[in-house]
N, C-alpha and C positions, 0 to 999 in steps of 0.2 A: 227756743222758739216763745212770741209772747202770748200768756193765755187770754183769752178774751171770751163773754157768754154770748155767742152770737146770735141774736133775735130775730129768724128769718124773716127777709121785709116783703110784705105786700107789693100785688103787679105796682100800684098805683105810686108809691113809697117810692118803688126804684126806677121810676118812670121820673119823676116829680125832682131827685137826687141827680137823675143822669141828666135832667134837661139845664138844671141850674148847673154843674159842672162841665157840662159843653157849652154853655156861654158865657163862662168865668173863662176857660179855658183859650176860646176862641178866640174872644175880645181880649185879653192877654197877651196873646201873639200878635193880634192885629196892633195892636199898641206899641208892641216895641217893635214890628217891623215898619209901623208908621215914621217910628221915633232913628229908626238906622242909627239904633248905638247897641249894635250884634245881635246874632241871632242865638238859637240854643245849640246846643254842638252839633249833634243828626240836622240839623237845618244850616246850619255853615259848613260841614263835611257834605254836603252834595251841593253847595252852591259852589266850594272849592273843585268836586270833582267835576260841577259842570261847564266852568273855565277850562279847565284839563284834557276835557274828551270832549266837549261841544257837543254833549245832548242837552234837551230843554230841562229845567227842573222838576216839569209834572213829573216827567218821565223818569228821571234818578229817582225822584223822591216816591213815587210807584213801585221801581225797580227796588228798592230799599225796602218796602212794605211787604214786597214779598219772600227776598230773603231773611226777613226778620223771622215773618208768621212761621218761616219753616226752621230759624232754628230755636223758635220756639218752641215747636212738634217735637224738635231733637232734645229740648231740655227738661219735655216735659215725659218723655220714652213711649206716646202715642200721638195719634191722629184722632184730635177732636175737633170734627167736623164744624160743631157748633160754634168753638172759640171762634175756628181760622174765618169761619163766614163772615161774625161779629168783627173782627177785627176790617173784613174789607168795608164792611158795612158804615163801620163808625168812620173812615176815613172820607166818607162823599161830603156829608155834613159840614164835618170837621172842617176840610179844603175849601167846601164856598163860604162857611162863617166867618176864617180869618181872612178869605180874598174880602169879602163884603166888609166887615169891621176896617182892615186897613183901608180900604177906598175912602169909606165915610172919614174915619180921621183925616183923611190926608187934604179931605176938601174944609176943614177946620186949619185955621193958624197954630197947633199945634207946634208947629218945625220951626215958628217963629220967638216961640217961649226962652227967655235964656238958660245958659246952658244948663245949669244945675239944680232948676226943675224940669228936666227935660231927662234929667238923671235919675231924678225923683220919682218921678212919672213913669221911667224905666223899670226901675225894682221893683215897682209898686203890678209893672202887667211882668214880670218872673214872677212876684208872690201870688199873684190871681191863677198865674198858668199852675206853680203847686199844688197851689192848695185845691185847683180843680182835679188834678191830677191823685190829691189826695181821696176826695169825695168817691170820683167813679171807678178808684182801684176800690175802695172798701166795698161800693155795691157790686161790683164786679159783675155787671152783663157784660156789656161790650166796652171795649177799651181800643185804643190805636197801640197798633203792634209795638213800638217803642214802650210805650210802658206796662205791657203786658211785658214786654221783655223784662225789666226793671221787676214787677210784683213776681213773678217764676222764681228770681234771682233771690230775691229779697227771702220769703218764704222756702223757698225750696234749697239755700246754698246758704242766707246770711241771719240765719235764727231772725227774721222780724226787724234787721237794722235798715232801716230806710236810706241813711245817706251813703253804708257802705255798697249797698245794691246799688245805687243810684251810679257809684264811681265806677263798681263792674261793668255796667250798661253801657256807659258810652265810649268804654275803652274803644271799641270798632269805630266808633267816627274820628277821636282822635288820631288813632293811627291811621284812617283813610286822608285826614288835615296831614298831617306829618307826612306821608308819601307823598300828595299835591306839593305840598312845599318844599320837598324834596327835586319835584321835577320840574317845578312852577318855579321857583322860590319865589313866592307871593301866597298871601294867605289874604281871603276876602270874608266879609260879614260875618271878623272877630272885632269886638268891643268890648266895654267894661259888662255889658250886657252879659255877653257869652263867659266873660268869667266869673261873674256873681251866679248865673246857674251851674258852672261847674263847682264850683265849692260851697254854694247854698242851698242850691235848690233840694238834694236829698234829705239836709236836716229842715227845712221849710215844709216838706211833705210829713217827715214823720211828726213836728209839732203841728200840723194840720190835724195828723189821725187823732190827735188827744183834745182838740182845740177847738177844733172847728166840725159842728156834727159832732159831741162825741157821744151821743148815742148811738150812734152808726158806725157798727163794728164790720170789720172786714167778711164777708160772703164766700161760700163756698171753695174755704181753701184746706177742702182735701183733694180736693182736684190737683192740685198741684202739690200736698206733701205727701201724699201717696205714692 
């Protein structure tokens, strides 16, 4: 386990860090969606499942959220209602802001840019998402269920190793995509951005823990480790 001296955050500091991370996350996601160069694994798997079973994406993402919240409770071996409600609260501004940033970016000539520049912007967007995850996981106030899953796996089973926890946390969406591909013989929403997120997002989160707001340490890990 990583040993850290965790200084409790004031409410104002926690809110400030959370807002910064939420904006970075949603802008980064909006940028990658607008560029259409591949979605992150959970989103990509939802898109493939949408094409297979013909449910709308919002419904599938909400079902994902409910199932992951249940999985998190099982891993923690307790029903932490504050944590669970926080997961659902996070999804509301997150979903709205991703849609807003995607809409605003699509009003710009971003997709008329040269491919090499679009790839760079896509990598930038993925990096912003990873940095944001690092920040709000350290604040540990309210998290997206998927990021909470990674947080639990990281500190309960992986001795603080972000990259390993990321890999383990994306096993479910990868299995779902393989299942969809076997039945539908097609893959949707998979491109360079998906591959970069798959192989490097965990490492970027670990790097951000040390270099982005380095004074900010993980809060409330006793609820995971106990």
